[in-house]
N, C-alpha and C positions, 0 to 999 in steps of 0.2 A: 504493499500500499504506499509506504513513504516514497518509493521510486516512482509510482504513478503520479503522486502529487508534484514531485520534482519535474517530471516530464511535462505536466500541465503548465507549471510556472514557466518552463523554458519556451513552450509554444506561445504563450501570451507575450512574453518578451520578444519573441521573434516577430510576432505580428505588429507589435509596437515599433520595432525596428523597421519593418516594411513600410509602415505609415510614414515614418521619419524619412526613409529613403525616397519614397515617391514624392513627398512634399519638397524635399531638397532638389532632386534632379528634374522633376517634372512640374512641380508647383501646384499639383492638385491630386485629389483622391476622392473616391466615394466608396460606399459600402460594398458595391458589387466587385470592386477591385480586390478587397480583402477576401470576399467569398470565393472568387475564382481562384485566387492564389492559394488559399489554405483549406478550401472545401468546408467552410464553417457556415452556420445559419445566418439569417438576417439579424436575429436578436444578438447573436454573438458578435457580428461585425459592428453593429451599433454600439455594443458594450465596449468593444476595443477602441472605437473612436472617442467614446466618453472617457475611458481611462487615459487616452492620450491627452485629451483636453484638460484633465485634472492635473497632469504633470506639466503640460506646456500650454496654458490657456491662451497665451498671446500669439501662438503659432498659426492659428486657423481662422479663416473667415468663411462662413457658410453662405453659399448663393442658393436661395430657395428656388429661383427660376430654373436653374440647370441641375439642382440637387447635388452639388458637389462642394467639397471643401477645398479652399485655395490657400496657399501659403500667404501669410500676412507680410507686410513690408518689414516688420520687425522679427521675422522668422529666424530662429536659431535652432540647430539640431539638438534634440534632447536624448536620443538613444543611439545614434551613430556618430562616428567621426568621419566627415566627408573625405573621401579618398578616391583619387582618379583611378587607382588600380581596381577598386570595387566596381566602378562603372565599366571599364574596359574588360573586366573579367566576364561580365554579362555578355558582351559582344563576342568575346573570344570563345566562351563556352558554347554560345549559340552556333558559331561557325564550326566548332569541332565536335558538336553533338555531345557535349560533356555536362549538360545541364545538371546542376546540383539541386535545383528547384523544379517542382513540377510544371510551373509556369514562370517564364523570366520575370524578374522584378521590374524590368522596364516595360511599359506599355508601348513605348515608341522606340524603335531602333533605327537610327540613321543608316543610310546605305554604307556598308563596311565590308571589308575583306581582310584576310591575313595571309602572310607568307607561310605556307604549310611545308615543313621539312618532310623528307621521305621518312616513312614509319619504319622503325627498327623492329624486326620480327622476333619477339621473345616468346618462346614456348611457355605457356602458363603453367604447365605441369612441372617443367624444369624450374621455373621461378618459385613455385610452391615448395619444391624440395630444398632449394637453396635457402629460401626464407625459413623453413623449418630447421635447417642445419644451423642457421644463425641463432634462432631461438633456443634450440636444444643444445647448442655448443658442441656439435658433432664434427667429425672429419668426413669428408665426402670425396668420392672419386668422380671426376668429370672427363668427358671426351671433349677436348677444346681445340679449335682451329686458330692457331696463332699466325699472325702475318709474317713472323720470322721463320716459320716452318712451312714446307710445301704440303705436308699432310697433317691431319688432326692427330693428336696424341693424348693418351690418358694421363691425367695428373691427379694428385691427391692434395686437396686444399682443405683449409679450416676457415671458412668465411665468417666474418663478424660484423659486416656493415654493407649497406648499399650506398652508391654514390652516383649523382647525376652531373654530367660535365656540361650541361646546357643542351646537349643533343642526344647523348647516349647514357644508358644506365649500366653501371659496373657493379660487380661484387668485389668488395675489398676483402682479400683473403690471404692467409699465410700459405705459401706454396711449399709443401714438404719436400719437393725435389730440389728446389734452389735454396731452401731455408731462408726465404725472403718474402716480404709482403708484396703483393702485386694487385693490379687492377684487372679483373677479368670481365670482358664484355659479356653481358648476359646473352646477347643475341648470337654469340659464337660458341656457346656451350651446346654441343650437339646431342649429348647423352649424359645421363648420370648413372653411376654404378653403386658400388658398395658404400654403405653408411656405417660408420663405427664410432664408438666413444673416443673422445680425444685422450689417447693413452699417454701422449708425451706433452709436457707443458709447453705452451706457446708463449713466447715472450710478448709483452705489450707492443702494439703497433705505434711506435714513437712518432712516426711521420703523420699518422692519422690523429693522434692525440695532441699534437702540437699545433698551436695557432700562430699565425704571423700577421702583423699589421702592415698591409700594403697601403701606401699613400699615393693617391693620384692627384694630378693637377692639369690645368689646361696646357695645351701645346705652347711652348714659349714663343713660337713664331706667329701666334694669333695676335691680332690687334687688341688693344685694351677692351674695346667694345665687344669683340668676338669672345675674348676670354671671359668677360663677365656673363655673357650669354651662356657659355659652356658651364660656368660655375653654377648658374641658376638651374640649368638643365639637369645637372648631376647633384643638385642640393649640397653644394660644397660650402664649407665654412672657411673663411679667410683664404679662398681660392684653393683649398685642399679638401680631399675626401679620404678618410681613413676607413679601410675595409678589413675586418678581422676574419681571416680565411684559414681553413685548415691547410697545413703545409702539404698534405697529400693532394689537395685540389688547386694549389697555387698555379701550377703550369696550365691547367685547363682554363682557369680564370683569365690568365693573361692572354691565352689564345683566343678566347671568346671576345676579349676586348680589342683584338687585332694587334696586340703587342707581341714583339718577338720575344723568344725565351731569354735572349740576352738583354732584354729591356731597352732596345735602341729605338723606341718609339719616336724620339725626336728627329731621327733621320728620315722619317716618313713625311710626306707633304702635310702641312697643317690643315689643308682643306679636306684631306681624307682621314687623318688621324687627329681627332680633336683633343684627346687626353693622353697623357704620358705618365710614366712612373716617376714620382718625386724622389723616393728613397731607393735609388738604383743599386747602390752598393750593397745595402742590406738585402734587397730582393735577390740580387745575383747570388749572394752568399746563402740565402735560404734555399734557393733552387739547387745549388750545389750540394747542400746538406741533404736535401730530399732525394736527389738523384743517387747519392751514395748509399742511401738506405732503402730505396724502393726501386721498383722496376715495373713497367707496364707489360702485361702478358701479350 
């Protein structure tokens, strides 16, 4: 019974967030919007609007002619923090058919499209086995096709985490053949074999557990006006942006930003490469340390 009451409180809060969301992004809402989104009755939708008015009485103006509530001139969100990501997530999820809500929270969607990257084919049964191995802390045999080998080979790994490099999902695992931690692309695991208890202790993944602060700045060859625009774009403070990144993911992060592994972003044209690494020496040293202790499969 307690869990049921908790679930009910959560659903009411979600509906109040929805009202806040619609009022902020679209400036209007009515009872049918709530009914369609959450499948509630007319009395429940009316009750939700009444509860919202109790919390934020100055946010709404009711128009009797069109039977809608409109955002007032003094409107301030009461249940959500306005976030551009939440808006674009609605558009992205709609394009990718990944709707987390039965009906999109936006009643109006401007014409939009996204650059869709090729899908990486990951066998769900293999993913389940690797995920179970992480959960149960077991050692697993996999048949893996490495790009450094002409043919696939069986390997014994002890996976402990998943990592996304911006395009592909990896299993972070201890490779018992090389006695080193590696990143195994899940899409290249062709088969799984024997699963056994971890009979030998596996030392901690130091590269995974270590974080590095990468500092970014606008390209030095940008004009002052251009540099300020880049700083606003990336939400920089004092023309710098500090990113706390796992050492194991630093190389992938730099690659996604279009920066060379040796951090020579400043040699690229400023019109193409808008940001560069500010703490170059420290970043090179961090990459060297990571490369000495890890290897990509």
